[in-house]
C-alpha positions as CSV (number, residue, x, y, z in Angstrom):
1,M,228.5,101.8,88.3
2,N,231.7,99.9,87.2
3,F,230.3,99.8,83.6
4,V,229.9,103.6,83.7
5,F,233.4,104.1,85.0
6,H,234.9,101.7,82.4
7,S,233.0,103.5,79.6
8,L,234.7,106.7,80.5
9,H,238.1,105.3,79.5
10,G,237.3,105.8,75.8
11,E,236.1,109.4,76.3
12,P,239.0,111.8,76.3
13,I,236.8,114.9,76.8
14,V,235.1,113.3,79.8
15,S,238.5,112.4,81.4
16,F,239.7,115.9,80.8
17,L,236.5,117.4,82.4
18,I,237.0,115.2,85.4
19,L,240.6,116.3,85.8
20,L,239.6,120.0,85.5
21,A,236.9,119.5,88.2
22,V,239.4,117.8,90.5
23,I,242.0,120.6,90.0
24,L,239.4,123.3,90.6
25,F,237.6,122.0,93.7
26,V,239.7,119.4,95.5
27,P,242.6,121.7,96.6
28,S,240.2,124.3,98.1
29,V,238.4,121.6,100.1
30,F,241.7,120.3,101.5
31,E,242.9,123.8,102.3
32,R,239.8,124.4,104.3
33,L,240.8,121.3,106.3
34,H,244.2,123.0,106.8
35,L,245.9,120.5,104.5
36,P,248.0,121.4,101.4
37,G,246.0,121.4,98.2
38,L,248.7,119.2,96.6
39,V,247.8,116.4,99.1
40,G,244.2,116.6,97.9
41,L,245.3,116.2,94.3
42,L,247.4,113.2,95.2
43,A,244.6,111.7,97.1
44,A,242.1,112.3,94.3
45,G,244.6,110.7,91.8
46,V,244.8,107.6,94.0
47,A,241.0,107.4,94.4
48,L,240.2,107.9,90.8
49,G,243.1,105.9,89.4
50,A,243.7,102.2,88.6
51,D,244.0,101.3,92.4
52,G,240.8,103.1,93.3
53,L,237.6,103.6,91.5
54,Q,239.3,103.2,88.1
55,V,237.5,106.2,86.7
56,L,240.8,107.3,85.0
57,S,243.1,104.9,83.2
58,S,246.8,105.5,83.4
59,E,247.1,103.4,80.2
60,S,245.0,105.6,78.0
61,E,246.8,107.9,75.6
62,T,244.8,110.9,76.9
63,M,246.0,110.4,80.5
64,K,249.6,109.9,79.3
65,L,249.4,113.1,77.3
66,L,247.9,115.1,80.2
67,S,250.4,113.7,82.7
68,D,253.3,114.8,80.4
69,I,251.7,118.2,79.9
70,G,251.3,118.6,83.7
71,L,255.0,117.7,84.3
72,V,256.3,120.0,81.6
73,Y,254.1,122.8,82.9
74,L,255.2,122.3,86.5
75,M,258.9,122.5,85.4
76,F,258.1,125.6,83.3
77,V,256.5,127.4,86.2
78,A,259.3,126.5,88.5
79,G,261.8,127.9,85.9
80,L,259.8,131.2,85.8
81,E,260.2,131.6,89.5
82,V,263.9,131.1,89.6
83,D,266.0,134.2,89.8
84,L,268.6,133.5,87.1
85,E,271.1,136.0,88.7
86,Q,270.9,134.1,92.0
87,F,270.9,130.8,90.2
88,F,274.2,131.6,88.4
89,K,275.7,132.7,91.7
90,T,274.8,129.4,93.3
91,R,275.5,127.2,90.3
92,N,278.5,125.6,91.9
93,R,276.5,124.6,94.9
94,S,273.7,123.4,92.7
95,I,276.1,121.2,90.8
96,G,277.7,119.9,94.0
97,F,274.4,119.1,95.7
98,G,273.0,117.7,92.5
99,S,276.0,115.4,92.0
100,F,275.7,114.2,95.6
101,T,272.0,113.6,95.4
102,F,272.4,111.8,92.1
103,L,275.4,109.6,92.8
104,V,274.4,108.3,96.3
105,P,270.9,107.1,95.2
106,M,272.4,105.8,91.9
107,I,275.0,103.7,93.6
108,T,272.5,102.5,96.3
109,G,269.9,101.5,93.7
110,T,272.5,99.7,91.6
111,I,273.6,97.7,94.7
112,V,270.0,96.9,95.5
113,G,269.5,95.7,91.9
114,R,272.5,93.5,92.1
115,G,271.4,92.2,95.4
116,F,268.2,91.0,93.8
117,E,270.3,89.3,91.1
118,F,269.5,91.7,88.2
119,D,272.1,92.2,85.6
120,W,274.3,95.3,85.5
121,N,272.2,97.1,82.9
122,A,268.9,96.6,84.8
123,S,270.6,97.4,88.2
124,I,272.0,100.7,86.9
125,L,268.6,101.6,85.4
126,I,267.0,100.9,88.9
127,G,269.7,103.2,90.4
128,S,268.8,106.0,87.9
129,L,265.1,105.7,89.0
130,F,266.2,106.3,92.6
131,A,268.4,109.2,91.5
132,S,265.9,111.2,89.5
133,H,263.9,113.9,91.2
134,T,260.7,115.8,90.6
135,L,259.4,119.2,91.7
136,L,256.3,117.6,93.3
137,A,256.3,119.8,96.4
138,Y,257.0,123.0,94.4
139,P,253.5,124.4,94.5
140,I,253.6,124.3,98.3
141,I,257.0,126.1,98.3
142,S,255.6,128.7,95.9
143,R,252.6,129.4,98.1
144,L,254.8,129.8,101.1
145,G,256.7,132.5,99.2
146,V,260.2,131.1,99.8
147,V,261.0,130.4,96.1
148,G,263.6,133.1,96.2
149,N,265.4,131.5,99.1
150,E,268.9,130.5,98.3
151,A,268.4,126.9,99.5
152,V,265.3,126.5,97.3
153,T,267.2,127.9,94.3
154,V,270.1,125.5,94.9
155,T,267.6,122.6,95.2
156,I,265.8,123.5,91.9
157,G,269.2,123.7,90.2
158,A,270.2,120.4,91.6
159,T,267.0,118.8,90.4
160,I,267.8,120.0,86.8
161,F,271.2,118.2,87.0
162,T,269.8,115.0,88.5
163,D,267.0,114.7,85.9
164,I,269.5,115.3,83.1
165,G,271.8,112.7,84.5
166,A,268.9,110.2,85.0
167,L,267.7,110.7,81.4
168,L,271.3,110.2,80.0
169,V,271.6,106.9,82.0
170,L,268.2,105.9,80.7
171,A,269.2,106.6,77.1
172,I,272.4,104.5,77.6
173,C,270.6,101.6,79.2
174,I,268.0,101.5,76.5
175,G,270.7,101.6,73.8
176,I,272.7,98.8,75.5
177,H,269.5,96.7,75.9
178,A,268.6,97.2,72.2
179,G,272.1,96.4,71.2
180,D,272.7,99.6,69.2
181,F,274.6,101.7,71.8
182,T,277.7,103.5,70.5
183,W,279.8,106.2,71.9
184,V,279.1,108.3,68.8
185,K,275.4,108.3,69.7
186,L,276.2,109.3,73.3
187,L,278.4,112.2,72.2
188,T,275.7,113.2,69.7
189,L,273.1,113.2,72.5
190,L,275.4,115.3,74.8
191,G,276.0,117.8,72.0
192,S,272.3,118.0,71.3
193,L,271.6,118.6,74.9
194,T,274.2,121.4,75.1
195,L,272.7,123.0,72.0
196,Y,269.2,122.7,73.4
197,S,270.3,124.4,76.7
198,I,271.9,127.3,74.8
199,V,268.8,127.8,72.7
200,V,266.5,127.8,75.7
201,L,268.7,130.0,77.9
202,F,269.7,132.6,75.3
203,G,267.8,132.1,72.1
204,F,264.3,132.1,73.6
205,E,265.1,135.1,75.8
206,R,266.1,137.2,72.8
207,A,263.3,135.9,70.6
208,G,260.7,136.4,73.3
209,R,261.8,140.0,73.9
210,E,261.6,140.8,70.2
211,F,258.3,139.0,69.7
212,F,256.6,140.7,72.6
213,R,257.9,144.1,71.4
214,R,256.4,143.5,68.0
215,S,253.2,141.9,69.1
216,G,252.3,144.7,71.4
217,A,249.0,144.0,73.3
218,E,248.0,141.0,71.2
219,E,247.4,138.6,74.1
220,G,246.5,135.7,71.8
221,S,249.8,135.7,70.0
222,Q,251.7,136.1,73.3
223,F,249.8,133.1,74.7
224,L,250.8,131.0,71.7
225,F,254.4,132.0,72.0
226,V,254.4,131.0,75.7
227,L,252.9,127.6,74.7
228,L,255.6,127.2,72.1
229,A,258.3,127.9,74.8
230,V,256.6,125.4,77.2
231,F,256.3,122.5,74.8
232,W,259.2,123.1,72.4
233,R,261.7,120.3,72.2
234,P,264.2,119.8,69.3
235,W,263.7,116.5,67.5
236,V,267.2,115.4,68.5
237,L,266.0,115.0,72.1
238,N,263.0,112.9,71.3
């Protein structure tokens, strides 16, 4: 049995098939047990992962790609559900809440790192790991139909700010560790991030409106445009 499981690691299609089967069947089973489907997906991941049956290897390039796709897709779906008008109304609270939920874990994690005698760079990196958030519980919130709630909108907005902050800290720590960090690179990164945000918020909106007007009922082209919007990232953010 272990030989069969280990042989699956080199078969991307088989791994993808297993993931599709888990996503299709496991949530419905857990919902019949009156448990959130997301809990079932987490349990299946633990059972099939490196600490369980080792059917799926987290070290394989296929699994890394699929995990990145899943995270990007989750963030994209969350963004679709956000009422931008309400988001802009609550942006100050999102920034305030995001700053608080970023700085407190960041400082705490840094103190913990120093307590274990890590150097400052490693300690700050540990703090950034504590400070970053994910929208793991978003599918549950979406099913409950409270995505439009002001508190949820503020929380999603705060998550955006904390993730951006954590990624900036990560970039700085990596640069310092590699010995090639400069303030010019940091300013370039900030400028690129600003440009990226403007393109996503305004450029894709106008381009999408024009594209859908011209494409009419061509669902294939519309699907490809949505995929482009989901996975597009400028090279400066790589």
